[in-house]
N, C-alpha and C positions, 0 to 999 in steps of 0.2 A: 504493500500500500504506500509506504514511504517512497519507494522507488517511483511509483506512478505519479505521486505528487511532485517529486523532484523533477521528473521528466516533463510534466506539464509546465512547471515553472521555467525550465530551460527553454521550452518551446515558446512560451510567452515572451521571455526576455529576448530570444532570438528574433521573434517576429517584430517586437518593438524596435530592436536595433536595425532590422531591415527597413522598416517604415521610415525611421529617422535618416538612414542612409539615402533612401529614395528622395525624401524631402530636401536634404542637404544638396544632393545632386541636382535637383530641380531648381533650388535657389541659386546655385552657382551658374546654372545655365541662364536663368533669368537675369542675373547680374551681368553676365557677359553681353546679353542683349541690351541691357540698359546702358552699358558703356558705349556700345555701338550706336545706340539711339542718341546719346549725348553728343557724339561726333556729328550725327545727322542734324541735331539741333544747332550745332556750331555753323554748319553749312547754311541752315535757314537764316541764322542771324546775319551771315555775310551776304547771301544771295536772295533772301526772301523766299516765299512759297506762294506763287500766284494762284495755285489751285485752291488753297485755303485762305486766300486774300490776306496773307501775312507779308507786310512790307520788309524791306531791308532794315535791320535794326542796328547795324554797325557799319557805317555811321548812322545813327538815328537822327532824323531831322523832323522838325515840326514848326509850322508857322506860329502857332500859339499853343501854350500849355498852361495849366494851372497846377498849383501845388499847395496842399494843406497838411500841416503837421500839428497834431495835438497830443502831446505827452504830458499829463498833469505834473506840475511842479518842475518840469524840465524844459519844455519848449512849446510855444503856441505861435505858429507861423502860417500866414496866408500870402501866396505869391502868384503873380501872373507873369508869364515869360513869353517873349516874342523873339522869333528867329532862333529857335532852340537847336542845338547840336550836341550829340553825345557820342563818344568813341571809347572803345575798350572792352565792350561786352564779349566780343569774340575770343578774347584771350583767357577765358576762365580755365582753371585747372581743377579737374575732378580728383579728389583724394579718396573718396569713399562713396559707393552706391551699393548698399546692401539691402536685401529684401527678406522679409519673413512672410512666407506664403500662407501660413496658418492665420496670421493676424492681419494680413494685407497691410503691412507696415513697411515703409521705405525710409531708411536712414541715409543721410547724405552729409558730405563735407566737401566744400570746394573753396577755392581762393580766386581772387581777381587781382592781378598785379597793380593795375591802375585804371581808374575810370575818370575821364575828363569830360566836363560839361561846360557849355558856354551859351550865352544869350545875347542877342544884339541889343535887347532892352528888357528891363524887368521892373516890376512894381511890387514892393514887398512891405508888409506890415506885420508886427507881432512882437514877441519877446523871447529871449533865451535866459533861462534861470531867473526870470523876473525882471530882467533888464530890457527896456524898450529897444526895438530894432526896426528900423524902417529905411526905405531908400528907393531910388529910381535911377537907372542907367545901364551901362554895359556890365556884364558879369562873366567871370571865368573861374571855375573851381576844378581841383584835381584831388581825388581821393586815392591813396595808395595803401597797399597791404590789406585789402578787404578780405575778411575771413567770414564764412557762413557755414554753420552746421545746424543740424536739427533732424526732424523726422516728420513724416506725413502718414496718417492712417486713413484708409478708404473704407467706407461702408458699402460693400458691393450690393447688398440686398436693397439698399435705398439709393444707391449710386450717388453718394455724397462724400465730400471730404469731411471726415469725422473729427480728426485732430490735425493740427499743424503747429509745429514749433520751429522757430528760426532764431538762432543766437548770432548776432552780428558783432564784428569787431573791426577796427581800422587801425592802421599804423600811423598815417599822417594825413592831414588835411591842409591843402594850400588854396588860397583864395585871392582873387583880384576882383573884388566887387566894388565898382565905382558908385559914388553917390550915396553911400551909407550915412545916415544921420546928417545929410546935407552935403557930403563930399569933403574934398580938401584933406587937410591933415587929420581931421577926425575920422574920415573914411579909411585912411591908411592905418591909423591906430586900431580901429575896429577890426580890420582885416587881420592885423597881427594878433589881436586877442582871439579872434575866431580860430586861427590856426592852432592855438593851444587849447582853446575851450572845447571845440567840436569833438576831437578824439576822446577827451575826458568824459564829455556828456554821453557819448555813445558807449564807451567801454565801461563806464561806471553806473550805467542805468539799464543794464541788460534786461531785467525783468519787465520794466515799464515799456521798453521798446519792443520786446518780444510779444507782450500782450497787445500792443498797438498793431503790430504786423499780423499777428494771428487773426485778429478781428477782421482786418481788411482783406486778407487772403481768403479766409473761410467765406466771407460774404461774396467776394468776387468769383471764387472758384465754384461755389455751389449755385451761383446764378447762371453759370455756363453749363452745369450738369443737369440733364433732365431726361425723362423717358424711362421706360422699363429697362431693367438691367439683367434680366434672366438670360439674355442672349449675348452678354458681354462677360468674358472671362479675363483672368489676370494676364494671360498670354496676349490677348487682343490689346489690352491696355498698354502693355510694355512695347509691343510692336508699333503702337501709335504714340508712344511717349514723346517723340520729338515734335510731332505736329501739334499734339495737345499742349505741350509746354510752350511752343511758339504762339499758339492762339492765346494762351493765358497771359504770356508776357505782353503781347500786342494789346490785349484788353486792359491789362494792368497799367500800361504806359498811358492809355487814353482814358483812365478811370477818373 
């Protein structure tokens, strides 16, 4: 009797190990597909995707754009931009793309060496750390050493983005924003302050920024997802990861 029980236990353990091996093997296969999709996404950033109405995003240009940032006790900014240009998105480096097929969870980690943005004209009003900030004129900023890590969890039964966490960090912020607080020497001084203040605000207020990003991303992503999901599997989602990400980035830029 003891032999039979022991044999059953060995069979159960062996079966569990086989299932885990199959799951791990499938996860590795999916991760390889995700890395390939990331390179396809890079191509979309550079060349666009006319079939899905996705424009070229590096360089990204827009005649007009608006920007709102509301992080309690950290920053409240409203800005209108004209003649906008942004370069550097295509140079992202993927350090991690891992997937848990049982939880439908994607963990990621990537960096961006430098992101440069400029505007022929801007109109800004708000405050940073309680200090009033306003201005109008030309603007150019460069953010270096951008780090982004986090995870996303998809509810396949409801076809929604259930969870999204993104932790951001930057190494350096350089700015040449003309016309701040009336321009002149004051504007030069404010730019010098911003170059020290912005990295500290981002790196020291991770939780507030993460919550702000999570709310915006969940709202935007779930507005794009609709319809029944019983004919959509994880393999389909991964194979279309590059186009889905491109559409999301396009909508996020125009949000």
